[in-house]
C-alpha positions in Angstrom: -66.9 -1.0 -135.7 -64.7 2.0 -135.0 -62.0 1.6 -132.5 -62.7 2.7 -129.0 -60.3 6.0 -128.3 -60.3 5.3 -124.5 -59.0 1.7 -125.0 -56.5 2.8 -127.4 -55.1 5.6 -125.0 -55.0 3.1 -122.2 -53.1 0.5 -124.2 -50.5 3.2 -125.2 -50.2 4.4 -121.9 -49.3 0.9 -120.5 -46.8 0.2 -123.3 -45.2 3.6 -122.7 -45.3 2.8 -119.0 -43.3 -0.7 -119.5 -40.9 0.7 -122.2 -40.1 3.2 -119.4 -39.5 0.7 -116.8 -37.7 -1.6 -119.1 -35.4 1.4 -120.0 -34.9 2.4 -116.4 -33.9 -1.4 -115.4 -31.5 -1.5 -118.5 -29.9 1.8 -117.5 -29.6 0.7 -113.9 -28.1 -2.5 -114.9 -25.5 -1.0 -117.4 -23.5 0.8 -114.9 -20.0 -1.0 -113.5 -21.0 -2.2 -110.1 -17.1 -2.1 -109.1 -17.1 1.7 -110.0 -18.3 3.6 -106.9 -18.6 6.8 -108.9 -20.8 5.5 -111.9 -22.7 3.5 -109.2 -23.6 6.8 -107.0 -24.6 8.6 -110.0 -26.4 6.0 -112.0 -28.2 4.3 -109.2 -29.6 7.4 -107.5 -33.2 7.2 -106.4 -35.3 10.1 -105.4 -35.4 9.0 -101.9 -32.9 7.0 -99.7 -33.8 3.5 -98.9 -34.9 2.9 -95.3 -33.0 0.1 -94.0 -34.8 -3.1 -92.5 -34.6 -4.3 -88.8 -32.1 -7.0 -89.9 -29.6 -4.3 -91.4 -30.1 -1.8 -88.3 -29.3 -4.7 -85.9 -26.3 -6.1 -87.9 -24.9 -2.5 -87.6 -25.4 -2.4 -84.0 -23.7 -5.9 -83.2 -21.0 -4.8 -85.7 -20.4 -1.6 -84.4 -20.7 -2.8 -80.8 -17.8 -5.1 -81.5 -15.0 -2.6 -81.1 -15.6 -2.2 -77.5 -13.7 -5.5 -76.4 -10.6 -5.1 -78.3 -10.3 -1.5 -78.4 -12.8 0.6 -76.1 -12.7 -1.2 -72.9 -9.8 -3.8 -73.6 -7.4 -1.3 -74.4 -8.3 2.5 -73.6 -10.1 1.5 -70.3 -7.3 -0.9 -69.3 -4.6 1.4 -69.8 -6.0 4.1 -67.7 -5.5 1.7 -64.6 -2.4 -0.1 -65.8 -0.1 0.8 -63.0 -2.7 -0.5 -60.5 -3.0 -3.9 -62.7 0.8 -4.1 -62.8 1.1 -3.3 -59.0 -1.5 -6.1 -58.3 0.4 -8.7 -60.7 3.7 -7.8 -58.9 5.5 -6.3 -62.1 5.3 -2.6 -63.0 8.9 -2.4 -65.0 7.5 -4.2 -68.1 4.3 -2.6 -68.1 5.0 -0.7 -71.7 5.0 -4.1 -73.2 0.9 -4.2 -72.7 0.6 -1.1 -74.8 3.4 -1.9 -77.2 2.1 -5.7 -78.0 -1.5 -4.3 -78.6 -0.3 -1.7 -80.9 2.1 -3.8 -83.1 -0.6 -6.9 -83.2 -3.3 -4.3 -84.2 -1.3 -2.6 -86.6 -0.2 -6.1 -88.2 -4.0 -7.5 -88.4 -5.1 -4.2 -89.8 -3.0 -4.7 -93.0 -4.1 -8.3 -93.2 -7.7 -8.1 -92.3 -8.7 -5.8 -95.1 -7.5 -8.2 -97.8 -8.9 -11.2 -96.1 -12.4 -9.5 -96.0 -12.2 -8.8 -99.7 -11.4 -12.5 -100.4 -13.5 -14.3 -97.6 -16.3 -11.9 -97.3 -16.9 -9.3 -94.3 -18.8 -11.8 -92.5 -16.2 -14.2 -92.0 -13.5 -11.9 -90.9 -15.8 -10.3 -88.6 -16.9 -13.4 -86.9 -13.0 -14.4 -86.7 -12.0 -11.2 -85.1 -15.0 -11.4 -82.6 -13.9 -14.9 -81.9 -10.1 -13.9 -81.5 -11.4 -10.8 -79.2 -13.1 -13.5 -76.8 -10.0 -15.7 -76.6 -7.9 -12.7 -75.5 -10.4 -11.2 -73.0 -10.3 -14.6 -71.4 -6.7 -14.9 -71.3 -6.5 -11.1 -70.1 -9.3 -11.6 -67.4 -7.6 -14.8 -66.1 -4.1 -13.6 -65.9 -2.0 -14.1 -62.7 1.0 -12.6 -64.2 2.4 -9.7 -66.3 3.2 -12.0 -69.0 -0.1 -13.3 -69.4 -1.8 -10.1 -69.4 0.8 -9.1 -72.1 -0.1 -12.3 -74.2 -4.0 -11.4 -73.6 -3.5 -7.5 -74.7 -1.6 -8.9 -77.9 -4.4 -11.1 -78.7 -7.1 -8.3 -78.4 -4.8 -5.9 -80.5 -4.6 -8.7 -83.2 -8.4 -9.1 -83.1 -8.8 -5.3 -83.4 -7.8 -5.2 -86.9 -10.5 -7.9 -88.0 -13.2 -6.4 -86.0 -12.5 -3.0 -87.4 -13.2 -4.4 -91.0 -16.7 -2.8 -89.5 -15.6 0.5 -91.2 -15.9 -1.4 -94.8 -18.9 -3.5 -93.7 -21.1 -0.7 -92.3 -20.9 2.0 -94.7 -21.6 -0.1 -97.7 -25.1 -1.1 -96.0 -26.2 2.6 -96.0 -27.1 5.0 -98.7 -24.2 7.0 -99.6 -25.6 10.1 -98.3 -26.0 8.4 -94.8 -22.7 6.8 -94.6 -21.2 9.1 -92.5 -24.0 8.4 -89.9 -23.1 4.6 -90.1 -19.3 5.1 -89.5 -20.4 7.3 -86.7 -22.3 4.6 -85.1 -19.0 2.6 -85.0 -17.3 5.5 -83.1 -20.3 6.0 -81.0 -20.6 2.5 -79.8 -16.6 2.9 -79.0 -16.6 6.2 -77.5 -20.0 6.2 -75.1 -19.0 5.5 -72.6 -15.9 3.6 -72.9 -13.5 6.1 -74.6 -15.4 9.3 -73.1 -15.5 8.0 -69.5 -12.4 5.6 -69.5 -10.4 6.9 -66.7 -13.6 7.3 -64.5 -14.9 3.8 -65.5 -11.7 1.9 -64.9 -10.8 3.6 -61.5 -14.3 3.0 -60.2 -13.9 -0.8 -61.3 -10.5 -1.0 -59.8 -11.4 0.7 -56.6 -14.9 -0.6 -55.9 -14.7 -4.3 -57.6 -11.2 -5.5 -59.4 -9.5 -4.7 -62.5 -10.4 -7.9 -64.0 -14.1 -6.6 -64.4 -12.5 -4.7 -67.4 -12.0 -7.8 -69.3 -15.2 -9.5 -67.9 -17.0 -6.7 -69.9 -15.1 -7.7 -72.6 -15.9 -11.2 -72.6 -19.6 -10.1 -72.4 -19.5 -7.8 -75.4 -17.6 -10.3 -77.5 -20.0 -13.1 -76.9 -23.1 -10.9 -77.4 -21.7 -9.4 -80.6 -20.4 -12.9 -82.1 -23.8 -14.4 -81.3 -25.8 -11.4 -83.0 -23.6 -11.2 -86.2 -23.6 -14.9 -86.6 -27.2 -14.9 -86.6 -28.1 -11.7 -88.5 -25.3 -10.5 -90.6 -25.3 -12.3 -94.3 -23.8 -10.0 -96.8 -22.9 -10.9 -100.3 -20.5 -13.8 -99.6 -17.3 -12.7 -101.7 -16.7 -8.9 -102.5 -13.9 -9.8 -104.7 -14.7 -12.6 -107.4 -11.6 -13.9 -109.4 -13.1 -16.4 -111.9 -9.9 -18.2 -112.4 -8.9 -18.7 -108.7 -10.3 -20.2 -105.7 -10.2 -18.6 -102.0 -7.4 -20.6 -100.8 -5.3 -19.7 -104.2 -6.2 -15.7 -103.3 -5.2 -16.1 -99.9 -1.8 -17.6 -100.9 -1.3 -14.6 -103.2 -1.3 -12.4 -100.1 1.7 -10.3 -99.4 3.4 -12.4 -96.5 6.6 -11.1 -97.3 5.6 -7.4 -97.1 3.7 -8.1 -94.0 6.9 -9.7 -92.4 9.1 -6.8 -93.3 6.5 -4.4 -92.2 6.0 -6.0 -89.0 9.8 -6.5 -88.2 10.5 -2.5 -89.2 7.8 -1.4 -86.8 8.7 -3.2 -84.1 12.4 -2.4 -84.3 11.9 1.4 -85.0 9.4 1.5 -82.1 12.0 -0.4 -79.7 14.4 2.6 -80.8 12.2 5.3 -80.4 11.2 3.9 -76.8 14.4 3.5 -75.6 15.6 6.8 -76.6 16.3 9.3 -73.7 16.2 6.8 -71.1 19.2 6.1 -68.7 21.7 4.2 -70.7 20.1 5.0 -73.9 21.5 8.2 -75.2 19.9 9.4 -78.6 23.4 9.0 -80.1 24.0 5.6 -79.0 24.1 2.3 -80.8 21.4 0.9 -78.7 19.0 3.5 -80.0 20.2 4.5 -83.5 20.7 0.7 -84.7 17.1 -0.6 -84.2 15.6 2.7 -85.3 17.9 2.5 -88.8 16.9 -1.1 -89.0 13.6 -0.6 -88.4 13.3 2.2 -91.0 15.2 0.1 -93.8 13.0 -2.8 -93.3 9.9 -0.4 -93.4 10.9 1.2 -96.9 11.7 -2.3 -97.9 8.2 -3.5 -97.5 7.1 -0.4 -99.9 9.8 -1.5 -102.4 9.0 -5.0 -102.4 5.4 -4.2 -103.0 5.8 -1.8 -105.9 8.2 -3.8 -107.5 7.4 -7.4 -107.1 3.8 -7.6 -105.7 1.8 -6.1 -108.2 -0.6 -6.7 -110.9 -4.0 -8.6 -111.3 -4.3 -11.3 -108.9 -1.9 -10.1 -106.2 -3.0 -8.6 -103.1 -0.2 -6.2 -101.9 0.3 -4.9 -98.3 0.3 -1.4 -99.9 -1.0 -1.6 -103.3 0.8 0.9 -105.6 -2.4 1.6 -108.0 -4.3 2.4 -104.6 -1.6 4.8 -103.3 -1.3 6.5 -106.6 -4.7 7.9 -106.0 -3.1 11.0 -104.2 -5.9 13.3 -103.3 -8.7 10.4 -103.4 -6.8 8.2 -100.8 -3.0 8.6 -100.1 -3.3 12.2 -98.5 -5.9 10.9 -96.1 -3.4 8.3 -95.0 -1.0 11.3 -94.3 -3.9 13.3 -92.4 -4.9 10.2 -90.2 -1.3 9.1 -89.2 -0.4 12.5 -87.9 -3.8 13.2 -86.0 -3.4 9.7 -84.5 0.3 10.4 -83.6 -1.1 13.1 -81.4 -4.7 11.8 -80.2 -3.5 8.5 -79.0 -0.5 9.9 -77.3 -3.0 12.6 -75.5 -5.3 9.8 -74.6 -2.7 8.7 -71.9 -0.7 11.8 -71.4 -3.6 14.0 -70.5 -4.9 11.9 -67.4 -1.1 11.5 -66.2 -0.8 15.0 -66.7 -3.8 16.0 -64.5 -2.7 13.4 -61.9 0.9 14.8 -61.8 0.3 18.5 -62.0 -3.3 18.7 -60.4 -4.4 15.8 -58.0 -3.5 12.3 -57.7 -7.0 11.3 -56.6 -8.6 9.2 -59.4 -12.2 10.1 -59.3 -11.3 14.0 -59.3 -9.1 13.1 -62.1 -12.0 11.6 -63.7 -14.0 14.6 -63.3 -11.6 17.1 -64.8 -11.5 14.9 -67.9 -15.3 14.7 -68.3 -15.1 17.6 -71.1 -12.5 15.4 -73.0 -15.3 12.8 -73.3 -18.0 15.3 -74.0 -16.1 16.6 -76.9 -15.5 13.1 -78.1 -19.2 12.5 -78.0 -19.8 15.6 -79.9 -17.2 14.9 -82.5 -18.0 11.4 -82.9 -22.0 11.0 -82.9 -23.3 14.4 -83.5 -21.1 16.1 -86.1 -21.4 13.3 -88.6 -25.0 14.0 -88.7 -24.5 17.2 -90.3 -22.2 15.8 -93.0 -25.2 13.7 -94.2 -27.1 16.9 -94.6 -24.7 19.3 -95.9 -22.1 17.2 -97.4 -18.8 18.8 -97.6 -16.7 16.4 -95.6 -13.6 17.7 -96.7 -14.4 21.0 -94.7 -15.2 18.9 -91.7 -12.1 17.2 -91.9 -10.1 20.4 -92.1 -11.9 21.9 -89.4 -11.3 19.1 -87.1 -7.4 18.8 -87.8 -7.2 22.4 -87.2 -9.3 22.5 -83.9 -7.0 19.4 -82.7 -3.9 20.9 -83.6 -4.8 24.4 -82.1 -6.0 23.4 -78.7 -3.3 20.6 -78.2 -0.8 23.4 -78.6 -2.9 25.4 -76.3 -2.6 22.8 -73.5 1.2 24.2 -73.1 -0.3 27.8 -72.1 -2.7 26.1 -69.7 -1.0 23.2 -67.8 0.0 24.1 -64.4 -1.1 27.7 -64.7 -4.9 27.7 -65.5 -6.8 24.8 -64.0 -10.1 26.0 -65.8 -8.6 26.2 -69.2 -6.7 22.9 -69.1 -10.1 21.5 -68.3 -12.0 23.2 -70.9 -9.6 22.9 -73.7 -9.8 19.4 -73.8 -13.1 19.3 -75.2 -11.7 21.1 -78.4 -8.5 19.2 -78.4 -9.6 15.6 -78.0 -13.3 15.9 -79.5 -12.2 16.2 -83.4 -10.7 13.0 -83.7 -13.8 11.0 -84.1 -14.8 13.4 -87.0 -11.3 13.1 -88.5 -11.9 9.2 -88.5 -15.2 9.5 -90.0 -14.4 11.8 -92.9 -11.0 10.1 -93.9 -13.1 6.8 -93.9 -16.0 8.3 -95.8 -13.9 9.9 -98.5 -12.0 6.7 -99.1 -15.2 4.7 -99.3 -16.7 6.9 -101.8 -13.4 7.1 -104.0 -12.1 3.6 -104.1 -13.5 0.5 -106.1 -15.9 -1.6 -103.5 -13.9 -4.5 -104.3 -10.9 -2.7 -102.8 -12.9 -1.3 -99.9 -11.6 -3.9 -97.5 -7.7 -3.3 -98.1 -8.2 0.4 -98.2 -9.9 0.6 -94.9 -7.1 -1.9 -93.9 -4.3 0.4 -95.0 -6.2 3.5 -93.2 -6.4 1.5 -90.0 -2.8 0.5 -90.3 -1.7 4.1 -90.6 -3.9 5.1 -87.9 -2.5 2.6 -85.3 1.1 3.2 -86.7 0.5 6.7 -85.9 -0.4 6.1 -82.5 2.3 3.6 -81.9 4.9 6.3 -83.2 3.3 9.0 -81.3 3.6 7.5 -77.9 7.2 6.5 -78.7 8.2 9.7 -79.7 6.2 12.0 -77.5 7.0 9.4 -74.5 10.7 9.9 -75.3 10.6 13.7 -75.2 8.6 13.5 -71.9 11.0 11.1 -70.3 14.0 13.3 -71.5 12.6 16.6 -70.1 11.5 15.0 -66.6 14.6 13.1 -66.0 16.2 16.5 -66.2 13.8 18.9 -64.8 12.8 16.9 -61.6 16.1 16.6 -59.7 17.1 20.4 -60.8 14.0 21.7 -59.5 13.6 19.6 -56.4 17.0 20.4 -55.1 16.5 24.0 -55.8 13.3 24.1 -53.8 14.6 22.0 -51.0 17.9 24.3 -50.7 15.7 27.4 -51.0 13.8 26.4 -47.8 16.9 25.5 -46.0 17.6 21.7 -46.3 21.0 20.7 -45.5 20.5 16.8 -45.5 21.1 14.0 -48.1 20.0 15.0 -51.5 20.2 11.7 -52.8 17.4 10.3 -50.4 15.2 13.6 -50.8 14.9 13.5 -54.7 13.6 9.9 -54.9 11.2 10.4 -51.8 10.1 13.9 -53.4 9.2 11.9 -56.5 7.4 9.1 -54.9 5.4 11.7 -52.6 4.4 13.5 -56.0 2.9 9.9 -57.1 0.9 9.7 -53.7 2.9 7.4 -52.3 2.0 7.1 -48.3 4.9 8.1 -46.0 7.3 8.9 -48.8 9.1 11.6 -46.7 9.4 9.4 -43.4 13.1 8.3 -44.1 14.4 11.8 -44.9 16.1 13.2 -42.1 16.0 17.0 -41.8 12.8 17.3 -43.4 10.3 20.1 -42.6 6.6 20.8 -43.7 7.9 23.5 -45.7 10.3 21.2 -47.6 7.7 18.8 -48.1 5.3 21.4 -49.5 8.2 23.2 -51.6 9.6 19.7 -53.0 5.8 18.5 -53.9 5.3 21.9 -56.0 8.7 21.6 -57.7 7.4 18.2 -58.7 4.5 19.6 -60.2 6.3 22.4 -62.0 9.0 19.9 -63.4 6.1 17.7 -65.0 4.4 20.8 -66.0 7.4 21.9 -68.0 7.8 18.3 -69.3 4.4 17.8 -70.8 4.6 21.5 -72.1 7.4 20.5 -74.3 5.5 17.7 -75.4 2.5 19.8 -76.2 4.8 22.2 -78.4 6.4 19.2 -80.0 2.8 18.1 -81.5 2.3 21.3 -83.5 4.3 20.4 -86.8 2.7 17.1 -86.9 -0.7 18.9 -86.8 0.5 21.2 -89.4 1.3 18.3 -91.7 -1.9 16.8 -91.1 -3.6 20.1 -91.9 -1.7 20.6 -95.3 -2.8 17.0 -96.2 -6.3 17.8 -95.1 -6.4 20.6 -97.7 -5.4 18.5 -100.4 -7.9 15.8 -100.0 -10.6 15.5 -102.6 -14.1 16.2 -101.8 -16.6 13.4 -102.0 -20.0 15.5 -101.8 -20.8 14.7 -105.6 -21.1 11.0 -104.7 -23.2 11.4 -101.5 -26.3 10.2 -103.2 -29.1 8.0 -102.2 -27.2 4.8 -103.8 -27.2 1.9 -101.5 -24.2 -0.6 -102.4 -24.9 -3.9 -100.5 -28.0 -5.5 -99.4 -28.2 -8.4 -97.0 -29.2 -11.6 -98.5 -31.3 -12.6 -95.7 -33.9 -10.6 -93.7 -34.6 -12.6 -90.6 -37.6 -10.7 -89.4 -39.3 -10.7 -93.1 -42.9 -12.1 -92.5 -43.4 -15.1 -94.4 -46.8 -16.1 -95.8 -48.5 -19.2 -94.1 -48.7 -21.9 -96.7 -52.6 -22.6 -97.8 
């Protein structure tokens, strides 16, 4: 019998198909899973994988986790900090609410990244959400400023753990869509908590109680903790060291480096915040000593890490092999540090400047800040979608830094002279920071080994938080120095020009109180007239306009540094493929077949 040619052809087709499948599987399995470049290029299906419902909801709960420790518990809370301090009977130590949060968050950033690489993203996120819940409860029930500072510090410490989200969310997304995943974290944070922080804070303060800020944090922490615990089950251990247990790897963490870094940052911030205050001239020992000591300890943390805590099995706070990736990683640290110096300072200064120069009415201030929030919505939620379509995240980073630097400098032109420009410029000055964060995290995630993504994101977060802390200290000192000089000089000149002949030592503090909208501030000033009241209030506004103007000018050099760093960042477009690096191990909504 002669062979059937149709059968032979079918057999050959099946054999060739099986061979191709086998070769494809071998090719896919042959790449180094911990080499993100190789994985992105070798495992690149034709279409991006669509995440299942469990993955989408996990991203939602993880992204929402940032609201309690950062969005509502810090940014909204600081917008009404003076009112909170007044209610608690202590306004002299309000700065420690911000400083305690900033130092604690900077330390936890440096610790949480390494912990997530050892113990897994899930465990660290759940720990952060739990700590956030505790901090929210402490702050919500505080009856003294000390208790509030304690709650704020706990919230700050939880922030570094919760923001392991910057490692957890992108690795669940196809590389091409990682920018959207990162943007979702920023989006939950920005809308509405950052974008409308001043308006939300003052509406709660005026019509309910400031404690509702922290009640909202309790609600968010509880919901996110529950959702993450039920749905988010990634691979349990990103870093596997066959020769060591998790506890042994924990003991290898760089505790000495963390101690040196924490002490150095705290000491330097104390010196910078004291500088320019009465009794603390910039050349005085009370300022120079803590700054010099802090700088020395900070440098010592790098020297210790680079000389002692290196090599396999060690988890350095600042890994030398990671920092030697100059264009892939290190210049991004410079860009995010300098940009965060400007952004976080402006987050608190722009509402204050609007109050001191234009209107003391909280709701009017909130309305004037609406372009600020709208700009952050566009920069955070909309622009990253274009990155996923067009690639070239480096160009978006350069554009974001350029706009931030240009329009922050232009605030100096607008303040006190052009109200419409002052309002409109905030759209372009505040909006780009979310885009800057997305692009720096995206580039880092596509250039470092996945087993080190946690510590890479942690170092980025450390520099971001540290930049905010340093910016508040440096620019705050400039503001105090200039305003302390300009206020009495301008108030006295305005009063004398309008015929005042009374006691200037009584008039000056009264005019400052009136500028801060304190009722009946001029009642105890003898010889005051309506014309003098109007003139000294105008002098108050002009003095603060000049003080803030000098702050805005002083941000320009730091913006230029960030812009230069952005130009040297290595673009990651080549690796924005359809590769998805991590899949959840449990699909909670997967249909199960009934047992026959």
